[in-house]
C-alpha positions in Angstrom: -55.0 8.8 37.5 -58.6 7.5 37.1 -57.7 5.4 34.1 -54.8 3.7 35.9 -57.0 3.1 38.9 -59.6 1.4 36.7 -56.9 -0.7 34.9 -55.3 -1.8 38.1 -58.6 -2.3 40.1 -57.5 0.3 42.7 -60.1 0.6 45.5 -59.1 4.0 46.8 -57.2 7.1 45.8 -55.5 9.9 47.7 -54.9 13.4 46.5 -53.3 16.6 47.9 -55.4 19.6 46.9 -54.5 23.3 47.6 -56.2 26.3 49.0 -53.3 28.8 48.8 -51.6 30.1 45.8 -52.4 31.7 42.5 -56.1 31.4 41.4 -55.2 29.3 38.4 -53.4 26.8 40.7 -56.2 26.6 43.3 -58.9 26.3 40.6 -57.0 23.4 38.9 -56.7 21.6 42.2 -60.3 22.2 43.0 -61.3 20.9 39.6 -59.3 17.7 40.1 -60.9 17.1 43.6 -64.4 17.5 42.1 -63.6 15.1 39.3 -62.2 12.5 41.6 -65.1 12.8 44.1 -67.6 12.3 41.2 -65.9 9.1 40.2 -66.8 5.6 41.4 -63.6 5.3 43.5 -63.2 5.9 47.2 -61.3 9.2 47.5 -59.4 10.7 50.4 -57.9 14.2 50.0 -56.4 16.9 52.1 -56.2 20.6 51.4 -53.3 22.0 53.4 -53.1 25.7 53.9 -49.4 25.9 54.0 -46.8 23.4 52.7 -43.1 24.1 53.3 -40.0 22.1 53.3 -36.3 22.2 53.0 -35.3 25.1 50.7 -38.6 27.0 50.6 -37.7 30.7 51.1 -40.5 32.8 49.7 -42.7 35.5 51.2 -45.3 33.0 52.5 -42.7 31.1 54.4 -41.0 34.3 55.7 -44.4 35.6 56.9 -45.0 32.2 58.6 -41.6 32.4 60.4 -42.4 36.0 61.5 -45.8 35.0 62.9 -44.3 32.1 64.9 -41.6 34.4 66.2 -44.1 37.1 67.3 -46.2 34.4 69.1 -43.2 33.3 71.0 -42.6 36.8 72.4 -46.3 37.7 73.0 
């Protein structure tokens, strides 16, 4: 990513980090954010706590749906 940015004279980069998930996943995302921030490029990044979309049906998404439902009836 950084090599391509250097070759193409890109002024800024964006990245989606992660704060939820297996430790190996979050550690790798954190490492990339640190690497990008220490570069000479302008960096913008977000670290969403929950990402879901069409077709996601795991325990995290089920818990989220349940919490929304509970809030509606509280």
